[in-house]
FITIDREN-159211 format. One line per field, with one value per residue: residue in three letters; residue number from 1; x, y, z of N, C-alpha, C in turn. Coordinates in steps of 0.001 Angstrom, whole numbers. Example, Ala and Ser with C-alpha at 12.3 -4.5 7.8 and 13.67 -1.06 7.14 Angstrom:
2
residuo: ALA, SER
num: 1, 2
n_u: 13190, 12850
n_v: -5690, -2250
n_w: 7800, 7080
ca_u: 12300, 13670
ca_v: -4500, -1060
ca_w: 7800, 7140
c_u: 13200, 12900
c_v: -3300, 30
c_w: 7800, 7870
This chain:
313
residuo: UNK, UNK, UNK, UNK, UNK, UNK, UNK, UNK, UNK, UNK, UNK, UNK, UNK, UNK, UNK, UNK, UNK, UNK, UNK, UNK, UNK, UNK, UNK, UNK, UNK, UNK, UNK, UNK, UNK, UNK, UNK, UNK, UNK, UNK, UNK, UNK, UNK, UNK, UNK, UNK, UNK, UNK, UNK, UNK, UNK, UNK, UNK, UNK, UNK, UNK, UNK, UNK, UNK, UNK, UNK, UNK, UNK, UNK, UNK, UNK, UNK, UNK, UNK, UNK, UNK, UNK, UNK, UNK, UNK, UNK, UNK, UNK, UNK, UNK, UNK, UNK, UNK, UNK, UNK, UNK, UNK, UNK, UNK, UNK, UNK, UNK, UNK, UNK, UNK, UNK, UNK, UNK, UNK, UNK, UNK, UNK, UNK, UNK, UNK, UNK, UNK, UNK, UNK, UNK, UNK, UNK, UNK, UNK, UNK, UNK, UNK, UNK, UNK, UNK, UNK, UNK, UNK, UNK, UNK, UNK, UNK, UNK, UNK, UNK, UNK, UNK, UNK, UNK, UNK, UNK, UNK, UNK, UNK, UNK, UNK, UNK, UNK, UNK, UNK, UNK, UNK, UNK, UNK, UNK, UNK, UNK, UNK, UNK, UNK, UNK, UNK, UNK, UNK, UNK, UNK, UNK, UNK, UNK, UNK, UNK, UNK, UNK, UNK, UNK, UNK, UNK, UNK, UNK, UNK, UNK, UNK, UNK, UNK, UNK, UNK, UNK, UNK, UNK, UNK, UNK, UNK, UNK, UNK, UNK, UNK, UNK, UNK, UNK, UNK, UNK, UNK, UNK, UNK, UNK, UNK, UNK, UNK, UNK, UNK, UNK, UNK, UNK, UNK, UNK, UNK, UNK, UNK, UNK, UNK, UNK, UNK, UNK, UNK, UNK, UNK, UNK, UNK, UNK, UNK, UNK, UNK, UNK, UNK, UNK, UNK, UNK, UNK, UNK, UNK, UNK, UNK, UNK, UNK, UNK, UNK, UNK, UNK, UNK, UNK, UNK, UNK, UNK, UNK, UNK, UNK, UNK, UNK, UNK, UNK, UNK, UNK, UNK, UNK, UNK, UNK, UNK, UNK, UNK, UNK, UNK, UNK, UNK, UNK, UNK, UNK, UNK, UNK, UNK, UNK, UNK, UNK, UNK, UNK, UNK, UNK, UNK, UNK, UNK, UNK, UNK, UNK, UNK, UNK, UNK, UNK, UNK, UNK, UNK, UNK, UNK, UNK, UNK, UNK, UNK, UNK, UNK, UNK, UNK, UNK, UNK, UNK, UNK, UNK, UNK, UNK, UNK, UNK, UNK, UNK, UNK, UNK, UNK, UNK
num: 1, 2, 3, 4, 5, 6, 7, 8, 9, 10, 11, 12, 13, 14, 15, 16, 17, 18, 19, 20, 21, 22, 23, 24, 25, 26, 27, 28, 29, 30, 31, 32, 33, 34, 35, 36, 37, 38, 39, 40, 41, 42, 43, 44, 45, 46, 47, 48, 49, 50, 51, 52, 53, 54, 55, 56, 57, 58, 59, 60, 61, 62, 63, 64, 65, 66, 67, 68, 69, 70, 71, 72, 73, 74, 75, 76, 77, 78, 79, 80, 81, 82, 83, 84, 85, 86, 87, 88, 89, 90, 91, 92, 93, 94, 95, 96, 97, 98, 99, 100, 101, 102, 103, 104, 105, 106, 107, 108, 109, 110, 111, 112, 113, 114, 115, 116, 117, 118, 119, 120, 121, 122, 123, 124, 125, 126, 127, 128, 129, 130, 131, 132, 133, 134, 135, 136, 137, 138, 139, 140, 141, 142, 143, 144, 145, 146, 147, 148, 149, 150, 151, 152, 153, 154, 155, 156, 157, 158, 159, 160, 161, 162, 163, 164, 165, 166, 167, 168, 169, 170, 171, 172, 173, 174, 175, 176, 177, 178, 179, 180, 181, 182, 183, 184, 185, 186, 187, 188, 189, 190, 191, 192, 193, 194, 195, 196, 197, 198, 199, 200, 201, 202, 203, 204, 205, 206, 207, 208, 209, 210, 211, 212, 213, 214, 215, 216, 217, 218, 219, 220, 221, 222, 223, 224, 225, 226, 227, 228, 229, 230, 231, 232, 233, 234, 235, 236, 237, 238, 239, 240, 241, 242, 243, 244, 245, 246, 247, 248, 249, 250, 251, 252, 253, 254, 255, 256, 257, 258, 259, 260, 261, 262, 263, 264, 265, 266, 267, 268, 269, 270, 271, 272, 273, 274, 275, 276, 277, 278, 279, 280, 281, 282, 283, 284, 285, 286, 287, 288, 289, 290, 291, 292, 293, 294, 295, 296, 297, 298, 299, 300, 301, 302, 303, 304, 305, 306, 307, 308, 309, 310, 311, 312, 313
n_u: -10093, -8982, -9482, -7034, -6828, -6705, -4827, -5139, -3693, -4703, -3984, -5636, -6924, -9133, -10094, -12199, -10910, -9252, -11115, -11568, -9884, -11157, -13501, -12387, -11495, -13924, -14856, -13089, -13273, -15902, -18734, -18603, -16027, -12694, -11265, -9334, -9218, -7231, -7499, -5585, -4520, -2288, -1288, -966, 2000, 3496, 6179, 9383, 10570, 8430, 7172, 8802, 8754, 10322, 11002, 8589, 5776, 2965, 486, 909, 1546, -904, -2494, -1262, -1871, -4598, -4707, -3554, -5463, -7615, -6682, -6660, -9398, -10235, -8900, -10204, -12765, -12363, -11448, -13645, -15551, -14455, -14493, -17252, -18010, -17044, -18502, -21051, -20822, -20972, -19008, -17989, -18160, -16315, -14180, -12905, -10492, -9309, -6775, -4765, -1778, 943, 3055, 6334, 9107, 8392, 5581, 5325, 7467, 6692, 4257, 5142, 6892, 5048, 3113, 4731, 5540, 3151, 2835, 1305, -474, -590, -330, -2630, -3268, -4438, -3794, -3583, -2550, -2193, -368, 1801, 2933, 1219, 617, -374, -1078, 341, 2502, 4554, 3386, 2445, 4325, 6596, 6028, 6502, 9182, 10102, 8836, 9948, 9306, 6531, 4009, 2834, -178, -1490, -4060, -5323, -7447, -10889, -11632, -13106, -13208, -12919, -10997, -7761, -4406, -1434, 1777, 4565, 8005, 11018, 11998, 12765, 11534, 9214, 7800, 7349, 5552, 3417, 2826, 1986, -290, -1832, -2421, -3814, -5956, -7288, -10336, -11820, -13748, -12337, -11243, -8125, -5192, -2169, 508, 2859, 5230, 7115, 10322, 11372, 13870, 15200, 15535, 17918, 19907, 21018, 18734, 19913, 21752, 20160, 18921, 20677, 20456, 17669, 16442, 17212, 15466, 13111, 14161, 14865, 12335, 11234, 13022, 12832, 10130, 10114, 11731, 10253, 7967, 8111, 8083, 5619, 3987, 4720, 3835, 1055, 633, 1303, -774, -2999, -2405, -2619, -5308, -6814, -9192, -9194, -10822, -10707, -8254, -6074, -3596, -1265, 873, 2611, 4008, 6411, 6936, 9406, 9169, 8445, 6746, 4891, 3683, 2419, 608, -907, -2142, -3630, -5367, -6696, -8089, -9556, -8689, -8638, -6743, -3226, -581, 2714, 6282, 8684, 11252, 12723, 14054, 16682, 17388, 18648, 17614, 16279, 13228, 12778, 14388, 13802, 12594, 10426, 8157, 7812, 7239, 4837, 3196, 3124, 1245, -1295, -3955, -7231, -6868, -5633, -2430, -378, 2536, 5154, 7805
n_v: 1643, 4467, 5076, 5879, 8546, 7917, 8805, 9237, 9786, 10560, 10558, 11920, 11861, 12372, 10351, 7440, 5222, 6110, 6535, 4073, 3636, 5054, 3604, 1305, 2226, 2689, 69, -1172, 431, 1371, 3444, 4162, 5165, 6082, 8095, 10237, 11886, 13062, 14445, 14751, 16723, 17079, 19816, 20069, 21020, 23424, 23088, 24248, 26156, 27415, 28461, 30457, 33760, 35947, 36916, 37198, 38195, 40391, 39363, 36594, 35989, 36518, 34503, 32244, 32627, 32261, 29551, 28520, 29275, 27791, 25213, 25190, 25416, 23002, 21251, 21845, 20963, 18197, 17430, 18121, 16391, 13913, 14202, 14469, 11946, 10359, 11492, 10735, 8082, 8088, 9384, 12034, 15460, 17321, 15735, 15121, 16403, 18625, 19348, 21152, 21448, 22999, 21210, 20438, 19116, 16727, 14603, 12198, 12525, 14945, 14221, 12299, 13827, 15604, 13962, 12888, 15138, 15845, 13802, 11545, 8448, 6592, 6390, 6178, 4716, 4141, 1627, 612, -1720, -4980, -7070, -5628, -2613, 246, 3455, 6155, 8971, 10596, 8910, 6445, 6658, 5374, 3306, 4847, 6151, 4152, 4026, 6516, 7096, 6845, 6662, 6770, 4289, 2655, 2130, 193, -108, -2440, -2691, -3718, -4249, -6734, -8230, -8213, -9512, -9869, -10529, -10955, -11106, -12623, -12855, -13685, -11141, -7784, -5852, -7122, -7273, -4571, -4137, -5648, -4177, -1764, -2679, -3525, -1111, 328, -1362, -1639, -1362, -2020, -4631, -6487, -9694, -11146, -12710, -14056, -14898, -17324, -18612, -21413, -21503, -23353, -25840, -26056, -23553, -22801, -24697, -26700, -28978, -31412, -31853, -32219, -34581, -36499, -36498, -36708, -36539, -34173, -32165, -32609, -32249, -29583, -28341, -28812, -27424, -24822, -24245, -24212, -22007, -19829, -19691, -18193, -15590, -15495, -15676, -13316, -11470, -11813, -10900, -8212, -7343, -7754, -6004, -3621, -3399, -5039, -7589, -10786, -12693, -11972, -12745, -15065, -17662, -18959, -21366, -22549, -25136, -24041, -23186, -22861, -20185, -17484, -15333, -16433, -18273, -16598, -15207, -17355, -18285, -15982, -15753, -18263, -18331, -16061, -13378, -9825, -7953, -7646, -7495, -6433, -6242, -4037, -5032, -8252, -10915, -10870, -8233, -6736, -6739, -4523, -2773, -2614, -4613, -7280, -8276, -10024, -8498, -6835, -8715, -9761, -7510, -7307, -9125, -8878, -8252, -7096, -6894, -5182, -3973, -3486, -1837, -1702, 117
n_w: 26110, 24431, 21040, 18717, 16337, 12886, 9998, 6604, 3429, 188, -3115, -5943, -9300, -10795, -12382, -13004, -12120, -10028, -8089, -7051, -4942, -2980, -2704, -1648, 810, 2103, 2200, 4027, 6372, 6652, 7599, 10237, 11971, 13071, 11509, 9493, 6398, 3758, 672, -2231, -4981, -7594, -9341, -12860, -14662, -16855, -19285, -18125, -19832, -21017, -18859, -17996, -17506, -18077, -20587, -21811, -23722, -23108, -23992, -24247, -21587, -20414, -21523, -20443, -17775, -17851, -18468, -16141, -14205, -15130, -14699, -11929, -11366, -12436, -10704, -8285, -8928, -9316, -6774, -5195, -6240, -5439, -2639, -2177, -2948, -841, 1268, 542, 1121, 3805, 5269, 7428, 6601, 7688, 8274, 6019, 4137, 1562, -853, -3151, -5059, -6798, -9046, -8086, -7542, -8751, -9434, -7856, -6032, -4837, -3612, -1746, -123, 901, 2291, 4234, 5598, 6708, 8415, 7825, 8241, 6239, 2654, 97, -2991, -6331, -8761, -12138, -12982, -14365, -15007, -14380, -12736, -13731, -15326, -13188, -13115, -15395, -15866, -14217, -11494, -9196, -8812, -8492, -6133, -4286, -4514, -3605, -1140, 1955, 4587, 5122, 4948, 1948, 305, -2208, -4456, -6622, -9052, -8425, -5106, -3168, -856, 2719, 4082, 5502, 4831, 6456, 5590, 6941, 7994, 9712, 10207, 11363, 9875, 9031, 11427, 11820, 9783, 10744, 13051, 11905, 10517, 12673, 14027, 11983, 11459, 13807, 15516, 13303, 11613, 10223, 9257, 10157, 9087, 10124, 8265, 7146, 4930, 4788, 3695, 893, 839, -1506, -2419, -1503, -2043, -4865, -6515, -7175, -5214, -2958, -3592, -2809, -84, 1120, 3610, 4727, 3940, 5442, 7980, 7763, 7455, 9971, 11676, 10598, 11062, 13859, 14244, 13239, 14798, 17333, 16262, 14985, 17223, 18545, 16633, 16792, 19403, 19071, 17394, 19060, 21174, 19811, 19484, 17868, 17841, 19551, 18313, 15666, 14703, 13154, 12641, 10259, 8909, 6149, 4039, 1939, -1564, -4135, -4430, -2485, -2980, -4778, -3087, -1230, -2877, -3854, -1511, -901, -3108, -3164, -748, -803, -35, 470, 998, 1203, 3435, 3881, 4525, 3031, 2661, 3235, 5248, 4359, 4185, 2271, -258, -2363, -3232, -6052, -7071, -7573, -5252, -2881, -2300, -4566, -6528, -5620, -5905, -8675, -9503, -8297, -8877, -8166, -5522, -2568, -1718, 1003, 1589, 3776, 5151
ca_u: -8943, -9371, -8925, -6321, -7256, -5841, -4827, -4775, -3571, -5120, -3885, -6705, -6690, -10395, -10504, -12992, -9970, -8767, -12192, -11547, -9215, -12168, -14350, -11639, -11515, -15240, -14943, -12332, -13639, -17321, -19037, -18286, -14577, -11956, -10376, -9291, -8742, -6868, -7435, -4619, -4375, -1084, -1566, 2, 2837, 4049, 7642, 10008, 10860, 7200, 6787, 9740, 8080, 11250, 10990, 7262, 4939, 1786, -586, 1241, 1427, -2332, -2982, -740, -2643, -5904, -4476, -3330, -6751, -8439, -6153, -7114, -10828, -10327, -8484, -11285, -13875, -11966, -11397, -15024, -16181, -13940, -15000, -18679, -18085, -16880, -19626, -22180, -20584, -21179, -17934, -18347, -17510, -15178, -13078, -12338, -9848, -8837, -5666, -4064, -520, 1682, 4149, 7645, 10149, 7759, 4335, 5569, 8305, 5896, 3297, 5865, 7347, 3874, 2507, 5641, 5498, 1873, 2883, 190, -237, -410, -790, -3429, -3310, -4902, -2959, -4368, -1710, -2564, 875, 2853, 2404, 1067, 577, -1480, -1451, 974, 3781, 4380, 3377, 2293, 5599, 7557, 5727, 7193, 10606, 10443, 8299, 10860, 8793, 5093, 3573, 2093, -1222, -1814, -5268, -5268, -8766, -11948, -11435, -14422, -13095, -12339, -10005, -6405, -3309, -169, 2870, 5675, 9155, 11628, 12701, 12195, 10661, 7922, 7097, 6873, 4347, 2366, 2488, 1194, -1595, -2592, -2944, -4773, -7126, -7993, -11646, -12540, -14133, -11643, -10514, -6690, -4390, -708, 861, 4273, 5559, 8442, 11091, 11804, 15323, 15761, 15881, 19276, 20865, 20479, 17992, 20796, 22386, 19156, 18618, 21601, 20110, 16283, 16025, 17528, 14281, 12234, 14823, 14759, 10965, 11055, 13812, 12281, 8879, 10457, 12329, 9285, 6867, 8151, 7723, 4169, 3411, 4949, 2955, -300, 644, 1304, -2127, -3895, -2086, -3093, -6765, -7492, -9740, -8739, -11670, -10366, -6889, -5682, -2221, -1138, 2196, 2518, 5251, 6524, 7536, 10656, 8870, 7614, 5702, 3850, 2961, 1557, -481, -1753, -2956, -4571, -6403, -7459, -8953, -10292, -8261, -8709, -5587, -1969, 299, 4064, 7379, 9365, 12384, 12579, 15104, 18029, 17656, 19418, 16888, 15432, 11919, 12814, 15471, 13337, 12175, 9126, 7089, 7566, 6617, 3440, 2502, 2977, 167, -2282, -5185, -8388, -6459, -4816, -1190, 218, 3986, 5646, 9264
ca_v: 2301, 5450, 4772, 7004, 8921, 7505, 9804, 8697, 10724, 9880, 11335, 11654, 12500, 12586, 9172, 6439, 4302, 6633, 6433, 2741, 3733, 5532, 2439, 404, 2854, 2425, -1368, -1505, 1199, 1673, 4845, 4385, 5007, 7210, 8260, 11507, 11684, 14242, 14187, 15681, 16790, 17799, 20574, 19876, 22204, 23589, 22996, 25456, 27165, 28167, 29142, 31555, 34967, 37074, 37464, 36872, 39359, 40470, 38502, 35216, 35895, 36459, 33165, 31292, 32824, 31625, 28111, 28233, 29373, 26663, 24039, 25274, 25093, 21561, 20610, 22015, 20097, 16811, 17222, 18173, 15128, 12842, 14421, 14146, 10485, 9843, 11948, 9877, 6791, 8244, 10123, 13383, 16451, 17964, 14772, 14936, 17637, 18629, 20271, 21037, 22184, 22904, 20247, 21035, 18163, 15677, 14241, 11214, 13147, 15957, 13526, 11689, 14885, 16186, 13047, 12716, 16381, 15817, 12633, 10660, 7053, 5839, 7019, 5185, 5072, 3082, 1287, -140, -2801, -6394, -7826, -4721, -1321, 1143, 4886, 6688, 10200, 10578, 8276, 5349, 7358, 4435, 2637, 5844, 6399, 3130, 4330, 7750, 7145, 6088, 6630, 6502, 3100, 2889, 1153, 225, -845, -2850, -3184, -3645, -5155, -7117, -8943, -7495, -10369, -9317, -11491, -10314, -12031, -12333, -13728, -13411, -9861, -6646, -5173, -7811, -6857, -3208, -4268, -6107, -3041, -833, -3295, -3519, 239, 732, -2252, -1590, -736, -2587, -6034, -7257, -10888, -10990, -13936, -13928, -15976, -17555, -19700, -21958, -21546, -24672, -25968, -25926, -22156, -22597, -25626, -27338, -30222, -32565, -32046, -32749, -35964, -37360, -36500, -36215, -36293, -32794, -31333, -32759, -31599, -28133, -27913, -28811, -26336, -23540, -24041, -23829, -20672, -18773, -19680, -17035, -14380, -15552, -15354, -11896, -10736, -11830, -10017, -6838, -7058, -7663, -4773, -2496, -3304, -6030, -8563, -12183, -13435, -11589, -13141, -16465, -17848, -20059, -21653, -23549, -25555, -23177, -23616, -22137, -18757, -16978, -14491, -17332, -18848, -15542, -14964, -18549, -18239, -14857, -16048, -19455, -18064, -14825, -12208, -8577, -7125, -8283, -6565, -6982, -5305, -3806, -5954, -9426, -11255, -10560, -6835, -6078, -6704, -3353, -3048, -2801, -5521, -8655, -8711, -10676, -7492, -6376, -9809, -9822, -6392, -7515, -10062, -8803, -7617, -7387, -6815, -4048, -4403, -2471, -1982, -973, 168
ca_w: 25495, 23420, 19724, 18118, 14990, 11787, 8931, 5299, 2312, -1040, -4353, -6912, -10592, -11488, -13157, -12305, -11504, -8751, -7106, -6448, -3651, -2037, -2468, -767, 2126, 2686, 2463, 5229, 7565, 6777, 7929, 11651, 12029, 13618, 10366, 8778, 5027, 2985, -770, -2823, -6436, -8014, -10563, -13951, -14889, -18190, -19326, -17572, -20843, -21250, -17625, -17761, -17996, -18171, -21945, -22326, -23998, -22253, -24497, -23877, -20134, -20101, -21885, -19460, -16553, -18089, -18344, -14731, -13513, -15563, -13995, -10542, -11354, -12661, -9459, -7313, -9338, -9062, -5325, -4697, -6645, -4583, -1286, -2183, -3047, 517, 2083, 170, 1770, 5232, 5919, 7832, 5744, 8353, 8402, 4683, 3699, 177, -1090, -4443, -5086, -8047, -9081, -7875, -7950, -9549, -8754, -6805, -4999, -4127, -2765, -622, 776, 1545, 3262, 5356, 6380, 7424, 9289, 7498, 8608, 4992, 1423, -619, -4406, -7227, -9908, -13108, -13477, -14295, -14877, -13915, -12320, -14870, -15013, -12379, -13800, -16707, -15596, -13272, -10221, -8083, -8565, -8002, -4726, -3523, -4574, -2891, 221, 2799, 5948, 5117, 4214, 708, 2, -3634, -4810, -8029, -9434, -7422, -3980, -2660, 417, 3852, 4721, 5429, 4977, 6801, 5289, 7847, 8168, 11016, 10133, 12071, 8925, 9058, 12647, 11596, 8967, 11658, 13906, 11089, 10269, 13916, 14260, 10963, 11456, 15086, 15382, 12159, 11806, 9194, 9697, 9901, 9175, 10119, 7334, 6851, 4016, 5093, 2459, 442, 916, -2862, -2663, -997, -2669, -6068, -6249, -7314, -3911, -2035, -3951, -2078, 1346, 1195, 4991, 5079, 3711, 6599, 9109, 7530, 7737, 11423, 12245, 10133, 11776, 15226, 14209, 12952, 15759, 18242, 15521, 14801, 18527, 18759, 15718, 17349, 20567, 18566, 16918, 20222, 21889, 19003, 19589, 17036, 18780, 19451, 17373, 14294, 14351, 12990, 12188, 9305, 8375, 5081, 3394, 773, -2824, -4354, -4517, -1394, -3573, -5310, -1945, -680, -3824, -3887, -302, -999, -4113, -2804, 391, -1089, 729, -275, 1324, 1612, 4142, 3946, 4586, 1755, 2594, 4085, 6200, 3871, 4496, 1229, -1518, -2467, -3830, -7497, -7426, -7544, -3925, -2798, -2335, -5932, -7275, -5197, -6528, -10116, -9834, -7211, -9358, -7334, -4122, -2131, -1095, 1866, 1677, 4948, 5175
c_u: -9416, -8686, -8279, -6845, -6223, -5933, -4309, -4722, -3872, -4959, -5028, -6400, -7968, -10884, -11384, -12075, -9505, -9839, -12238, -10851, -10193, -13162, -13688, -11651, -12835, -15399, -14278, -12896, -15128, -17549, -18726, -16808, -13961, -10850, -10487, -8635, -8379, -6704, -6507, -4604, -3137, -1376, -529, 792, 3355, 5560, 8265, 10252, 9624, 6792, 7691, 9168, 9020, 11214, 9638, 6464, 3642, 687, -340, 1098, -29, -2897, -2501, -1495, -4019, -5783, -4311, -4643, -7675, -7994, -6628, -8594, -11042, -9958, -9594, -12471, -13579, -11969, -12796, -15767, -15746, -14468, -16475, -18908, -17984, -18036, -20865, -22066, -20759, -20077, -18421, -17514, -16259, -13977, -12450, -11805, -9400, -7718, -5129, -2817, 133, 2770, 5470, 8739, 9620, 6557, 4595, 6396, 7510, 4915, 3993, 6338, 6181, 3300, 3417, 5707, 4220, 1798, 1665, 542, -51, -851, -1429, -3598, -3796, -3897, -3788, -3659, -2347, -1309, 2026, 2189, 2355, 892, -601, -1955, -882, 2384, 3542, 4418, 3279, 3594, 6643, 7291, 6463, 8693, 10959, 9930, 9122, 10396, 7337, 4770, 2732, 1098, -1569, -3001, -5215, -6598, -9760, -11728, -12797, -14368, -12435, -11238, -8597, -5380, -2034, 949, 4076, 6817, 9775, 12397, 12004, 11236, 9273, 7123, 6611, 5610, 3165, 1889, 1625, -211, -2453, -3209, -4054, -6043, -7858, -9308, -12435, -12966, -13461, -10974, -9054, -5982, -2914, -169, 2369, 4410, 6976, 9208, 11563, 13320, 15971, 15993, 17310, 20310, 20219, 19768, 18874, 21485, 21408, 18804, 19488, 21247, 18697, 15821, 16307, 16321, 13335, 12840, 14706, 13365, 10720, 11765, 13235, 10966, 9108, 10993, 11279, 8206, 6935, 7761, 6218, 3458, 3543, 4021, 1527, -386, 585, -98, -3097, -3668, -2596, -4609, -7524, -7948, -9221, -9518, -11365, -9092, -6755, -4241, -2161, 300, 2044, 3921, 5365, 7093, 8889, 10444, 7945, 6472, 4557, 3028, 1983, 352, -1434, -2676, -4021, -5701, -7302, -8472, -9577, -9960, -8345, -7497, -4408, -1103, 1682, 5101, 8028, 10528, 12158, 13805, 16498, 18406, 18376, 18665, 15965, 14197, 11994, 13965, 15047, 12903, 10783, 7998, 6788, 6882, 5151, 2639, 2244, 1767, -930, -3540, -6378, -8072, -5771, -3575, -636, 1702, 4500, 7170, 9802
c_v: 3234, 5133, 6021, 7275, 8484, 8550, 9185, 9811, 9966, 10815, 10941, 12390, 12704, 11399, 8255, 5482, 4801, 6590, 5060, 2759, 4212, 4421, 1489, 936, 2566, 955, -1722, -831, 1444, 3130, 5181, 4109, 6217, 7545, 9662, 11283, 13025, 13832, 15223, 15562, 17623, 18485, 20273, 21163, 22229, 23394, 24306, 26555, 28011, 28965, 30325, 32838, 36164, 37730, 37238, 38149, 39262, 39515, 37046, 35010, 35783, 35080, 32107, 31406, 32184, 30117, 27714, 28269, 28214, 25376, 24009, 24927, 23590, 20793, 20682, 21105, 18639, 16511, 17237, 16885, 13992, 12986, 14059, 12639, 9869, 10257, 11091, 8494, 6873, 8956, 11536, 14395, 17037, 17031, 14435, 16278, 17509, 19655, 20058, 21909, 22016, 21849, 20978, 20085, 17140, 15193, 13286, 11805, 14138, 15299, 12954, 12732, 15458, 15258, 12860, 13967, 16448, 14658, 11740, 9224, 6175, 6708, 5917, 5624, 3878, 2860, 428, -1391, -4173, -7231, -6951, -3439, -386, 2572, 5231, 8001, 10141, 9995, 7206, 5895, 6389, 3721, 3605, 6214, 5399, 3380, 5495, 7802, 6239, 6000, 6162, 5216, 3472, 1752, 1287, -688, -1164, -3483, -3049, -4698, -5448, -7733, -8086, -8301, -9843, -10413, -10710, -11326, -11665, -13321, -13342, -12096, -8796, -5883, -5796, -7407, -5411, -3225, -4722, -4956, -2031, -1388, -3267, -2162, 587, -121, -2280, -833, -1209, -4016, -6939, -8501, -10788, -12325, -13582, -15137, -16078, -18772, -20171, -22140, -22964, -24716, -25817, -24473, -21855, -23461, -26275, -28648, -31465, -32895, -32685, -34196, -36948, -37457, -35953, -35921, -34866, -31870, -31410, -32096, -30081, -27626, -27823, -27632, -24965, -23219, -23606, -22396, -19580, -18660, -18528, -15730, -14338, -15167, -13864, -11055, -10689, -10906, -8549, -6440, -6881, -6363, -3548, -2334, -4215, -7156, -9975, -12940, -13109, -12251, -14648, -16514, -19035, -20163, -22761, -23936, -24816, -23863, -22930, -20630, -18328, -16120, -15344, -17934, -17840, -15320, -16152, -18586, -17148, -15160, -17197, -19169, -16668, -13693, -10969, -7694, -7993, -7207, -7198, -5884, -5160, -4777, -7098, -9654, -10951, -9120, -6092, -5968, -5502, -3680, -3346, -3697, -6965, -9154, -9331, -9661, -7021, -7458, -9971, -8715, -6613, -8363, -10061, -8064, -8055, -7361, -5479, -4622, -3241, -2775, -1079, -1050, -511
c_w: 24379, 22100, 19135, 16714, 13964, 10681, 7642, 4263, 1026, -2232, -5294, -8207, -11400, -12280, -12321, -11555, -10140, -7673, -6449, -5093, -2589, -1711, -1471, 665, 2835, 3027, 3794, 6475, 7738, 7148, 9388, 11865, 12723, 12625, 9792, 7419, 4407, 1527, -1401, -4340, -6748, -9344, -11632, -14177, -16317, -18149, -18848, -18594, -21155, -20016, -17296, -18368, -18153, -19553, -22623, -22584, -23193, -22691, -24095, -22378, -19705, -20380, -20896, -18133, -16666, -17910, -16873, -13945, -13871, -14868, -12551, -10438, -11564, -11395, -8419, -7641, -9013, -7565, -4710, -5024, -5725, -3155, -1197, -2259, -1651, 1422, 1807, 803, 3286, 5973, 6277, 7046, 6388, 8518, 7052, 4201, 2244, 23, -2503, -4371, -6446, -7938, -8926, -8364, -8940, -8768, -7601, -5668, -4169, -3160, -1536, 380, 1566, 2612, 4467, 6222, 7207, 8421, 9088, 7882, 7387, 3825, 583, -2067, -5221, -8347, -10846, -13575, -13353, -14098, -14428, -13436, -13515, -14388, -14123, -12949, -15223, -16563, -14567, -11845, -9052, -7779, -8036, -6546, -3843, -3491, -3658, -1455, 1126, 4247, 5957, 4347, 2996, 502, -1480, -3908, -6304, -8413, -8293, -6350, -3348, -1262, 1485, 4534, 4461, 5716, 5282, 6609, 6152, 7646, 9506, 11044, 10976, 11170, 8906, 10288, 12541, 10745, 9820, 12541, 13159, 10855, 11528, 14195, 13270, 10975, 12793, 14911, 14172, 12501, 10775, 9789, 9259, 10084, 9123, 9370, 7139, 5944, 4319, 3792, 2138, 425, -460, -3255, -2217, -1710, -3884, -5737, -6341, -5994, -2931, -2330, -3188, -593, 1533, 2618, 5441, 4920, 4911, 7830, 8995, 7873, 9242, 12063, 11864, 10841, 13207, 15283, 14061, 14020, 16754, 17559, 15261, 16102, 18818, 17889, 16260, 18550, 20144, 18104, 18082, 20984, 21148, 19069, 18654, 17965, 18490, 18386, 15914, 13791, 14206, 12492, 11233, 8806, 7331, 4619, 2072, -452, -2942, -4371, -3392, -1929, -4109, -4187, -1358, -1587, -3910, -2679, -405, -1968, -3661, -1706, 353, -119, -157, -78, 1725, 2254, 4234, 4060, 3233, 1571, 3559, 4939, 5694, 4178, 3399, -80, -1553, -3296, -5322, -7936, -7190, -6188, -3968, -2936, -3753, -6756, -6889, -5871, -8014, -10470, -8772, -7638, -8512, -5849, -3853, -1468, -289, 1983, 2789, 4972, 6426
């Protein structure tokens, strides 16, 4: 089966931190891959009142032009540095493209519009957050990407990732299967070990503990029923990975008895067994919890230092 080319878009800003996303790319794919990368830099822009040249004298207009040219030279330097970084890792020069553009709507909005117009398979960005998402350029760009990118999956690298192991967190939602499908395509051709993971929700997430104290057998019945419910989805997820080209030997499945917090269960599994990547859908089985309204995906991102998290719509 011919392996399809994968296309990743990577915003860079010239910082050592943004180069971590390039390190992560090499960790997952190595030098032998069927991958195309586009590095993008968004040029900084002056406030509109300064950029309005209708009433500007010639001397000021000249100085603004100098600033603009200097910004372009800086962009070219940053992009060349990033491209050379990948070439040094074994990437072929012709498979690494660079582009810079002026900011229009906003950095995050511009990036999302651009990657979706290019039909990129994912956008990869670094975040410096330990307990929360922090600034990428001069604002919370990584978190805003998750807000504005409604088609393209977003990969966020938080710190240095050392493990190639991938944990795909699933529930019985269609969104979870889309996350599996994305992971299967992007991981085909790699040697990354992949675990399909499900945390059975504790019954106390539905009813108060005082109620359960009166009927403790309900918890055991719930675990049995919940395990039976998720098994067809776990089987389907494995079939999706195999069809995408991930080998049988790479795939494992794991179901655990969950706590009151699915996010805590995912993070505990990832830390305990040294996973480097967590893959999950933006929304779970409720279908109504948006990313910035306390969903599992946002809670995982808040505490995933040393890992990459792939968020799939």
